[in-house]
Structure formats: structure tokens, C-alpha cells
C-alpha positions in Angstrom: 0.0 0.0 0.0 1.4 3.4 -1.0 1.4 6.0 1.8 -0.2 9.4 1.1 1.8 12.6 1.6 0.5 16.1 1.9 3.4 18.6 1.6 3.1 22.2 2.9 5.2 24.9 1.3 5.9 28.6 1.2 8.7 29.1 -1.3 10.8 27.5 -3.9 9.8 23.9 -3.0 13.2 22.2 -3.3 12.2 19.6 -0.6 8.9 19.1 -2.3 10.7 18.4 -5.6 13.0 15.9 -3.9 9.9 14.1 -2.6 8.1 14.3 -6.0 11.2 12.8 -7.7 11.6 10.1 -5.1 8.0 9.1 -5.1 8.0 8.7 -8.9 10.5 5.8 -8.4 9.4 2.2 -7.9 9.5 1.0 -4.3 9.6 4.3 -2.6 6.4 3.6 -0.8 4.8 7.0 -0.8 3.3 9.5 -3.2 2.5 13.2 -2.9 -1.3 13.5 -3.1 -1.5 17.3 -2.5 0.5 20.4 -2.0 -0.7 23.2 0.3 0.7 26.7 0.5 0.2 29.9 2.6 1.1 32.1 -0.4 0.2 32.4 -4.0 2.6 32.7 -7.0 5.4 30.6 -5.6 7.6 28.1 -7.4 6.5 25.3 -5.2 3.0 25.6 -6.5 4.4 25.6 -10.1 6.3 22.4 -9.2 3.0 20.8 -8.1 1.3 21.8 -11.2 4.0 20.4 -13.4 3.8 17.1 -11.6 0.0 17.0 -11.9 -0.5 17.1 -8.1 -3.5 19.0 -6.7 -2.7 22.1 -4.7 -4.5 24.6 -2.5 -3.7 27.9 -0.9 -4.8 29.1 2.6 -3.5 32.6 3.2 -3.9 33.9 6.8 -4.9 37.4 5.4 -8.0 35.8 3.9 -9.5 34.9 7.3 -11.0 37.0 10.0 -8.6 35.5 12.6 -5.9 32.9 13.0 -8.4 30.3 14.4 -10.4 30.4 11.2 -7.3 29.9 9.1 -6.2 27.0 11.3 -9.5 25.3 10.9 -9.6 25.8 7.2 -6.1 24.6 6.7 -6.9 21.5 8.8 -10.0 20.7 6.7 -8.1 21.2 3.4 -5.3 18.8 4.4 -7.6 16.3 6.0 -9.6 16.1 2.8 -6.7 14.3 1.2 -6.5 11.7 4.0 -2.7 11.9 4.5 -0.6 9.2 6.2 2.1 11.9 6.7 2.0 15.7 6.5 5.4 17.2 5.6 6.1 20.8 6.4 8.7 21.6 3.7 9.6 25.2 4.4 6.1 26.2 5.4 6.3 29.7 6.8 3.5 29.6 9.4 3.1 28.2 12.9 0.4 25.6 13.1 -2.6 26.2 15.3 -4.1 23.9 18.0 -6.8 22.3 15.8 -4.2 21.4 13.1 -1.7 20.0 15.7 -4.4 17.9 17.4 -5.7 16.5 14.1 -2.3 15.5 12.7 -0.5 14.6 16.0 2.1 12.0 15.3 1.8 12.5 11.5 3.3 16.0 11.1 7.0 16.3 10.4 9.2 19.3 9.8 12.9 20.0 9.3 15.2 22.5 11.0 18.6 23.7 9.7 20.5 22.9 12.9 21.1 20.0 15.3 18.3 20.5 17.7 18.0 21.3 20.6 20.8 23.7 19.6 19.9 26.8 17.7 16.1 26.6 17.4 14.0 29.4 15.8 14.2 31.3 12.5 18.0 31.7 12.2 19.7 28.3 12.8 22.6 28.7 10.4 23.3 32.3 11.5 23.1 31.4 15.2 25.5 28.4 14.7 28.0 30.7 12.9 27.7 33.3 15.7 28.4 30.7 18.3 31.4 29.4 16.5 30.5 25.7 16.3 32.5 23.5 14.0 29.6 21.1 13.2 25.9 21.9 12.7 23.4 20.1 10.5 19.7 19.4 10.0 17.0 17.8 12.1 13.8 16.1 11.2 11.3 16.2 14.0 7.7 15.6 14.9 5.9 18.9 15.2 4.4 19.8 18.6 3.0 23.0 20.1 6.5 24.4 20.9 9.1 26.0 18.6 11.3 23.3 17.1 10.7 21.3 20.2 9.1 18.0 19.1 10.6 14.5 19.2 13.6 14.1 16.9 13.2 11.6 14.0 16.6 11.9 12.3 19.6 14.2 12.2 22.6 14.7 9.9 25.8 16.6 10.5 27.2 19.4 8.3 30.7 20.8 9.0 31.1 24.5 9.3 33.9 25.8 7.1 36.1 28.7 8.3 35.1 30.9 5.4 31.3 30.1 5.6 28.8 32.9 5.8 25.1 32.3 6.5 24.2 31.8 2.8 26.9 29.3 2.0 26.3 27.3 5.2 22.6 27.3 4.7 22.9 26.1 1.1 25.1 23.1 2.2 22.6 22.3 5.0 19.7 22.3 2.5 21.5 19.9 0.2 21.9 17.4 3.1 18.3 18.2 4.2 16.8 17.0 0.9 18.5 13.7 1.1 17.6 13.2 4.8 14.0 14.1 4.1 13.6 11.7 1.2 15.4 8.8 3.0 13.6 9.3 6.3 10.1 9.7 4.9 10.7 6.6 2.8 11.8 4.6 5.8 8.8 5.8 7.9 6.3 4.8 5.3 7.9 1.5 4.3 8.9 0.2 7.7 6.5 2.0 10.0 7.4 4.1 13.0 6.2 4.8 16.5 6.6 7.7 18.9 7.6 6.8 22.4 8.0 9.8 24.6 10.8 11.8 23.0 11.9 9.0 20.8 10.7 8.3 17.3 11.4 4.6 16.5 11.8 3.3 13.0 12.5 -0.4 12.7 
């Protein structure tokens, strides 16, 4: 049985493209059934259209309040009956209705080795601190900021001549591979969340 992925995006969609490419191959075990965005006119939506994948947009500005947006986003994603929801550069925090509906199924990535350097500027903060190794983390989303149980991590060395842009680009290259590999393993082999541990056989 092929697992159903809904991917949420806000920008260029390079992680989305990596998942689209992987899911086109035999034996991956998952396919992207829908792409959701919080903005119009972004490359990620164009990628979905080129791949023939349905998409939808839920802009916060189109709703009277954040609660209404949260409920509408939840309904839009739930309509596609996903086995996993992948936040791939999605630029908004999820509300309580969404988090409750997709608890244990919602994964995100962060450009640092959590719990180090959470928040919006992981690569910049790693450089400022002077670490020699940073990386990327895939985690289960909870109500905190980059605080959910860790699924997988990969290290990225920090070069002496790195700036925020060069470091972030190398992290994103590793992130795409980790995302594809980990999602594939989760859908093919199954997984369970036990406290702060996500266990994949």
C-alpha cells in the first residue's frame, strides 16, 4: 500500500521536488497527493502543477482570525487523507486544531542539530556561536518552537570561510537527502513515537 503525503510549502519547494522525484520511483512507498501553501505565485505551486499534483492555498490574510485559518487549513489537508504531513519550508506556525488533528503524523525540518539553535536563524546562530559542526534535524511537530521529538539528524561541517548563505545552502543539500530517506523509511517500515523517541525499525 502506498502512503499518502501532503506537503506544505511557502517558497521554492526544493524539498517538495525531492519528494516528488523520489515518489516517482518504484518501491519508494509514498506519493505526494496534494501540496498546500500559505502564499500564491510561488515556485513550489508551479512544481506541483508540473507534476500533476492537486494544490490549495490558505492565506492567513483571507481569514478573520488565526483560528479560522487554522480550521480551514486543517480541513483542506484532511480532505486528502494523508498518512504523513510534511512541512517543507512552510512559513507559518500551526494552530491547535491542526496540531491535534495530525498529531504523530506531522514532520518538519530545521537547519541545525536540535536542541541547539532553534528558531528562525539556525545557520546564523550556529556561525555566531562558533560551532565546528551543525546540521539538519527532522522532527515531529508539537506546540513548541522546534521542540518536538527528533526523528533523524545529519551533521554538516562549518567551514572557516562560511557565511550564512553558504552554510545554509550546504545544509539544504543534506536536508533534501535526509528528508527523502527518512520519509521513505517511515512509510515502508513503519514508526512509533515513544516519549521523545521516534522509533523506525
